[in-house]
C-alpha positions as CSV (number, residue, x, y, z in Angstrom):
1,X,-16.4,-14.6,6.0
2,X,-17.1,-10.8,5.7
3,X,-14.6,-9.9,8.3
4,X,-11.9,-11.8,6.4
5,X,-12.7,-9.9,3.3
6,X,-12.7,-6.5,5.1
7,X,-9.3,-7.5,6.7
8,X,-8.0,-8.3,3.1
9,X,-9.1,-4.9,2.1
10,X,-7.5,-3.2,5.1
11,X,-4.2,-5.2,4.3
12,X,-4.4,-3.7,0.6
13,X,-4.9,-0.1,2.0
14,X,-2.0,-0.5,4.4
15,X,0.3,-2.1,1.7
16,X,-0.6,0.6,-0.9
17,X,-0.6,3.5,1.7
18,X,-4.0,4.1,0.1
19,X,-6.6,6.6,1.5
20,X,-4.0,8.7,3.2
21,X,-3.2,7.2,6.6
22,X,-6.2,5.3,7.9
23,X,-6.2,4.6,11.7
24,X,-5.8,0.8,11.4
25,X,-6.5,0.3,15.1
26,X,-10.1,1.8,14.7
27,X,-10.3,-0.1,11.4
28,X,-9.7,-3.3,13.3
29,X,-12.2,-2.4,16.0
30,X,-14.7,-1.7,13.2
31,X,-14.1,-5.1,11.7
32,X,-14.5,-6.8,15.1
33,X,-17.8,-5.1,15.7
34,X,-19.2,-5.9,12.2
35,X,-22.1,-5.5,11.2
36,X,-22.9,-3.0,14.1
37,X,-21.0,0.0,12.6
38,X,-23.4,-0.2,9.6
39,X,-26.5,-2.1,10.9
40,X,-26.5,0.1,14.0
41,X,-26.7,3.2,11.7
42,X,-29.5,2.1,9.4
43,X,-27.5,0.3,6.9
44,X,-26.1,-3.2,6.1
45,X,-22.8,-5.1,5.3
46,X,-23.4,-7.2,2.2
47,X,-21.4,-10.4,1.3
48,X,-21.3,-11.6,-2.4
49,X,-20.5,-15.2,-2.8
50,X,-19.7,-17.1,-5.9
51,X,-20.1,-20.8,-5.9
52,X,-20.3,-20.7,-2.1
53,X,-17.0,-18.7,-1.8
54,X,-16.9,-15.3,-0.3
55,X,-15.9,-13.1,-3.3
56,X,-16.8,-9.5,-2.3
57,X,-18.3,-7.2,0.1
58,X,-19.8,-3.6,0.6
59,X,-21.4,-1.6,3.3
60,X,-23.4,1.5,3.8
61,X,-24.8,3.4,6.7
62,X,-26.7,6.5,7.4
63,X,-25.0,9.9,7.6
64,X,-26.5,13.4,8.1
65,X,-28.0,13.8,4.7
66,X,-28.1,10.4,3.1
67,X,-26.0,7.2,3.3
68,X,-22.3,6.5,3.1
69,X,-21.0,3.6,0.9
70,X,-17.9,2.0,2.4
71,X,-15.8,-1.1,2.2
72,X,-16.3,-2.2,-1.3
73,X,-13.8,-4.9,-1.9
74,X,-13.6,-7.8,-4.5
75,X,-11.1,-10.6,-3.7
76,X,-8.3,-10.6,-6.3
77,X,-9.5,-14.1,-7.8
78,X,-12.9,-12.7,-8.5
79,X,-11.9,-9.4,-10.2
80,X,-12.8,-8.5,-13.8
81,X,-16.2,-10.3,-13.6
82,X,-18.4,-7.1,-12.9
83,X,-18.8,-8.0,-9.3
84,X,-17.8,-4.6,-7.9
85,X,-20.6,-3.0,-10.1
86,X,-23.0,-5.6,-8.8
87,X,-22.2,-4.9,-5.2
88,X,-22.6,-1.1,-5.7
89,X,-25.9,-1.4,-7.6
90,X,-27.2,-3.8,-4.9
91,X,-26.0,-1.4,-2.1
92,X,-27.7,1.5,-3.8
93,X,-30.9,-0.4,-4.4
94,X,-31.0,-1.6,-0.7
95,X,-30.3,1.9,0.5
96,X,-33.1,3.2,-1.6
97,X,-35.5,0.7,-0.2
98,X,-34.6,1.8,3.3
99,X,-35.5,5.3,2.3
100,X,-32.1,7.0,1.5
101,X,-32.2,9.5,-1.2
102,X,-28.5,10.3,-1.6
103,X,-25.3,8.3,-1.4
104,X,-21.7,9.4,-1.0
105,X,-18.4,7.7,-0.8
106,X,-14.6,8.4,-1.2
107,X,-11.9,6.7,-3.2
108,X,-8.3,6.8,-3.6
109,X,-7.4,7.9,-7.2
110,X,-3.9,6.7,-6.8
111,X,-4.6,3.2,-5.8
112,X,-8.3,2.7,-6.8
113,X,-8.6,4.2,-10.2
114,X,-10.9,1.4,-11.5
115,X,-13.3,1.9,-8.6
116,X,-13.4,5.6,-9.3
117,X,-14.3,5.0,-13.0
118,X,-16.9,2.5,-11.9
119,X,-18.5,5.0,-9.6
120,X,-18.5,7.7,-12.3
121,X,-20.2,5.2,-14.7
122,X,-22.8,4.7,-12.2
123,X,-23.7,8.4,-12.0
124,X,-21.5,9.5,-9.1
125,X,-20.0,13.0,-9.3
126,X,-17.3,14.6,-7.3
127,X,-18.8,17.0,-4.9
128,X,-16.0,18.5,-2.9
129,X,-12.3,19.3,-3.3
130,X,-10.0,16.4,-3.4
131,X,-7.7,15.8,-0.5
132,X,-4.5,14.6,-2.2
133,X,-5.5,11.5,-4.1
134,X,-8.8,11.1,-2.1
135,X,-11.9,12.0,-4.2
136,X,-15.3,12.4,-2.7
137,X,-18.3,11.4,-4.7
138,X,-22.1,11.6,-4.4
139,X,-25.2,10.8,-6.3
140,X,-28.9,10.9,-5.7
141,X,-30.8,7.6,-5.3
142,X,-32.2,5.6,-6.9
């Protein structure tokens, strides 16, 4: 189920030409290897179900000075219910429980403006120069 949601996310990125030009071959390799690209680096892939249906996902993994939050996606039929916020908050709580003290992520302002606003509302701040529409955010945990 998680792989299907991440594939939907990849299809969205491809259709919107979001996040620059991701390498979709490597993206598919990552999807096939789930959860290893995250669990193998001290993190997790989380799946949120609503009434038994896979509604959203998020992942995080260790990086040099904290953790990186990736792959936040809520299926279209489940949006506007606060699920993205729930996923980010849960990922931060779990990362904190695993000893991470800092989280970072990136988001495409041109295609993911609502996600960017969500991250800002949760205390994330931009920490380096944007690359086109790609913004880089961070915050301390918890």
